[in-house]
ROVEX-775901 format. One line per 4 residues: number of its first residue (from 1); their letters; for each residue x, y, z of N, C-alpha, C. Coordinates in pm, 1 decimal, m for minus. Layout:
N
NUM	A	X:Y:Z:X:Y:Z:X:Y:Z ~ ...
END
This chain:
86
1	XXXX	13315.9:32423.8:9257.6:13209.3:32337.0:9297.6:13211.9:32330.9:9452.1 ~ 13096.4:32351.3:9513.0:13083.7:32341.2:9657.7:13030.2:32205.1:9697.2 ~ 13093.5:32143.8:9798.2:13054.3:32010.5:9843.6:13029.2:32018.7:9993.1 ~ 12925.4:31951.8:10039.6:12895.4:31937.0:10180.8:12933.3:31796.3:10223.4
5	XXXX	13017.2:31786.0:10326.3:13065.2:31656.1:10374.2:13009.7:31634.6:10516.7 ~ 12950.3:31520.2:10544.7:12891.7:31494.3:10677.9:12998.9:31473.1:10783.7 ~ 12959.3:31480.0:10913.1:13052.4:31459.4:11021.4:13118.2:31321.8:11019.0 ~ 13242.2:31319.5:11074.3:13318.9:31192.8:11091.1:13349.5:31125.8:10959.1
9	XXXX	13370.0:31205.1:10856.2:13394.7:31152.5:10721.8:13519.8:31220.3:10664.3 ~ 13606.6:31140.2:10604.8:13721.2:31198.8:10534.0:13669.1:31260.2:10404.5 ~ 13710.3:31379.9:10375.1:13660.8:31450.6:10257.2:13681.0:31368.9:10129.8 ~ 13800.1:31310.7:10114.1:13825.7:31234.3:9994.3:13725.1:31120.9:9976.4
13	XXXX	13689.4:31053.2:10085.5:13592.6:30944.0:10077.6:13453.3:31001.4:10041.0 ~ 13418.8:31114.0:10097.2:13290.7:31179.6:10069.5:13283.5:31212.5:9919.5 ~ 13389.3:31267.2:9866.9:13394.9:31302.1:9725.6:13384.8:31180.2:9633.8 ~ 13461.7:31076.9:9668.6:13457.8:30956.1:9586.5:13321.2:30891.1:9585.1
17	XXXX	13247.0:30899.7:9697.9:13113.3:30840.1:9702.7:13019.2:30913.0:9605.0 ~ 13058.1:31033.0:9564.2:12975.3:31108.7:9468.8:13041.6:31112.9:9329.5 ~ 13138.2:31025.1:9307.6:13211.1:31015.1:9182.0:13281.3:31144.6:9146.7 ~ 13329.7:31215.5:9249.0:13407.7:31336.9:9229.2:13549.7:31303.2:9263.3
21	XXXX	13640.6:31327.4:9169.8:13780.5:31292.4:9190.7:13865.5:31418.2:9199.9 ~ 13947.6:31425.2:9304.5:14042.0:31533.3:9316.4:14181.0:31476.1:9286.3 ~ 14271.6:31561.2:9245.0:14405.3:31514.1:9212.6:14477.1:31465.0:9338.0 ~ 14519.4:31342.2:9333.5:14598.4:31283.5:9446.7:14709.2:31199.8:9386.8
25	XXXX	14804.0:31267.6:9325.8:14914.9:31198.5:9262.4:14997.2:31117.3:9360.6 ~ 14989.5:31152.9:9489.1:15064.7:31082.4:9594.3:14987.3:30966.7:9653.5 ~ 14867.0:30943.1:9603.3:14784.9:30835.3:9655.4:14712.9:30870.0:9784.1 ~ 14697.3:30999.0:9812.1:14626.2:31039.3:9931.7:14710.9:31049.1:10058.4
29	XXXX	14843.9:31053.1:10040.6:14932.5:31062.6:10156.1:14968.9:31206.7:10195.0 ~ 14923.5:31302.6:10115.0:14950.7:31444.5:10146.5:15087.0:31493.3:10102.0 ~ 15153.9:31415.4:10017.5:15288.2:31449.8:9974.3:15295.5:31540.6:9852.0 ~ 15190.0:31549.5:9774.5:15200.1:31623.0:9647.1:15133.5:31762.6:9654.7
33	XXXX	15037.5:31779.6:9742.9:14972.9:31910.3:9755.0:14874.5:31944.5:9642.9 ~ 14848.4:31850.4:9553.8:14763.6:31878.9:9438.9:14613.4:31876.8:9469.2 ~ 14576.3:31831.6:9590.0:14436.9:31816.2:9625.9:14385.2:31933.6:9711.1 ~ 14446.5:32049.6:9701.2:14407.6:32163.7:9783.9:14259.9:32198.5:9770.5
37	XXXX	14195.6:32216.9:9885.3:14053.1:32256.5:9889.2:14042.6:32371.6:9985.9 ~ 13935.3:32448.0:9973.3:13912.1:32558.9:10067.5:13788.4:32527.3:10149.0 ~ 13806.7:32520.8:10281.1:13693.3:32497.3:10372.3:13617.3:32628.1:10384.8 ~ 13490.4:32624.5:10345.6:13404.2:32745.5:10349.7:13335.4:32757.2:10481.7
41	XXXX	13289.2:32644.6:10536.8:13226.2:32647.5:10670.4:13250.7:32516.2:10742.3 ~ 13247.5:32520.5:10874.7:13277.3:32405.2:10958.9:13421.0:32404.9:11003.8 ~ 13445.1:32330.5:11109.0:13578.5:32326.0:11170.6:13654.6:32202.8:11121.8 ~ 13780.8:32219.6:11094.6:13870.1:32110.2:11060.5:14001.6:32132.4:11131.6
45	XXXX	14067.5:32023.7:11163.5:14200.2:32030.9:11226.5:14303.3:32064.6:11116.5 ~ 14410.7:32130.7:11158.2:14523.3:32154.6:11071.5:14627.9:32050.0:11107.1 ~ 14669.6:31967.8:11010.9:14768.1:31864.5:11039.3:14907.4:31906.2:10987.7 ~ 15001.7:31818.5:11010.7:15139.1:31847.5:10972.3:15154.3:31867.6:10821.7
49	XXXX	15087.6:31788.4:10741.5:15099.4:31803.2:10597.8:15037.5:31934.9:10550.5 ~ 14928.4:31980.1:10610.6:14872.3:32107.4:10577.7:14978.0:32217.9:10603.1 ~ 15045.5:32208.8:10715.2:15143.3:32310.2:10752.2:15262.2:32311.3:10655.8 ~ 15292.6:32197.2:10596.0:15401.3:32192.3:10498.8:15366.3:32262.5:10367.9
53	XXXX	15237.3:32254.1:10329.2:15195.8:32305.4:10198.4:15141.1:32445.2:10199.8 ~ 15086.7:32493.8:10312.7:15018.7:32622.0:10316.5:15082.4:32715.8:10417.5 ~ 15077.0:32844.0:10384.7:15124.9:32945.5:10476.8:15021.3:32963.9:10588.1 ~ 15057.4:33033.0:10693.2:14963.2:33058.2:10803.3:14841.5:33136.7:10751.7
57	XXXX	14862.1:33228.0:10660.9:14752.2:33303.3:10605.0:14657.4:33214.3:10526.7 ~ 14711.4:33121.1:10447.5:14629.7:33028.9:10374.5:14552.0:32936.8:10467.9 ~ 14618.2:32890.3:10571.8:14550.3:32803.2:10667.6:14436.5:32878.4:10735.1 ~ 14459.1:33002.5:10773.0:14349.6:33083.5:10834.0:14238.8:33107.4:10737.8
61	XXXX	14268.3:33112.3:10608.3:14166.7:33132.2:10507.9:14090.7:33003.6:10477.3 ~ 14132.5:32890.8:10533.5:14059.8:32767.4:10516.9:14120.8:32662.8:10423.8 ~ 14238.6:32687.8:10370.9:14299.9:32592.5:10277.7:14349.2:32469.8:10353.5 ~ 14316.1:32350.4:10295.2:14357.7:32222.1:10351.0:14384.2:32126.2:10235.0
65	XXXX	14451.3:32015.4:10266.9:14469.0:31909.2:10170.4:14342.5:31821.9:10171.6 ~ 14281.0:31806.7:10057.7:14155.4:31732.0:10047.3:14170.1:31586.1:10084.0 ~ 14287.0:31530.4:10064.8:14305.9:31389.9:10097.2:14327.6:31366.0:10245.7 ~ 14349.3:31470.8:10321.9:14381.4:31460.0:10461.0:14273.6:31510.5:10556.3
69	XXXX	14188.0:31599.4:10507.8:14093.4:31667.0:10595.8:13970.8:31579.4:10628.7 ~ 13925.3:31588.6:10752.7:13807.0:31519.6:10802.8:13703.4:31617.2:10848.6 ~ 13577.1:31585.1:10823.3:13468.9:31659.0:10887.5:13458.3:31600.1:11028.7 ~ 13465.0:31683.2:11129.4:13463.7:31630.9:11267.6:13322.5:31633.1:11325.1
73	XXXX	13296.0:31723.6:11416.8:13168.4:31723.1:11490.8:13050.6:31775.8:11408.6 ~ 13078.5:31850.7:11306.8:12970.1:31904.9:11224.6:13008.9:31887.5:11078.0 ~ 12914.9:31907.8:10990.8:12948.6:31897.2:10850.2:13038.6:32011.4:10808.6 ~ 13113.0:31989.6:10703.6:13193.4:32097.5:10645.6:13148.0:32120.1:10503.6
77	XXXX	13167.3:32241.8:10459.2:13140.4:32279.9:10319.9:13274.5:32322.2:10263.5 ~ 13310.8:32263.5:10150.1:13438.4:32294.8:10087.8:13420.8:32333.1:9942.8 ~ 13514.4:32408.1:9896.2:13520.6:32441.4:9750.8:13632.3:32357.5:9691.3 ~ 13599.3:32279.8:9589.0:13699.3:32196.5:9521.1:13705.0:32227.2:9376.8
81	XXXX	13823.7:32206.3:9318.7:13838.1:32212.1:9172.0:13843.5:32071.2:9121.3 ~ 13764.5:32042.5:9020.0:13768.8:31910.2:8960.2:13857.8:31916.2:8837.8 ~ 13884.9:31802.8:8779.4:13971.1:31798.0:8663.8:13925.5:31884.9:8547.5 ~ 13796.0:31914.7:8537.8:13744.6:31995.6:8428.0:13755.7:32144.5:8458.8
85	XX	13789.2:32177.4:8582.2:13801.7:32320.2:8618.6:13950.6:32354.6:8616.4 ~ 13980.8:32475.3:8566.0:14118.8:32515.9:8551.9:14178.6:32547.1:8680.4
END
């Protein structure tokens, strides 16, 4: 599923506003890694928790923790897996 998130918005908040739930067993603290999403377009910062969960190759490919990533100056488009997707 592709989602467009507006600027200055945490992805998890954007998803919840659309009744889309990603796995966040850690409560959104970035400790479990279950909320992995792939940023398709737009710029996002790479934070410490992203670096713990993803290799440099994965980070370059756009992988981020959905509970931690923010849309900054422009909107981002991400690919997410919902509970109904394997």
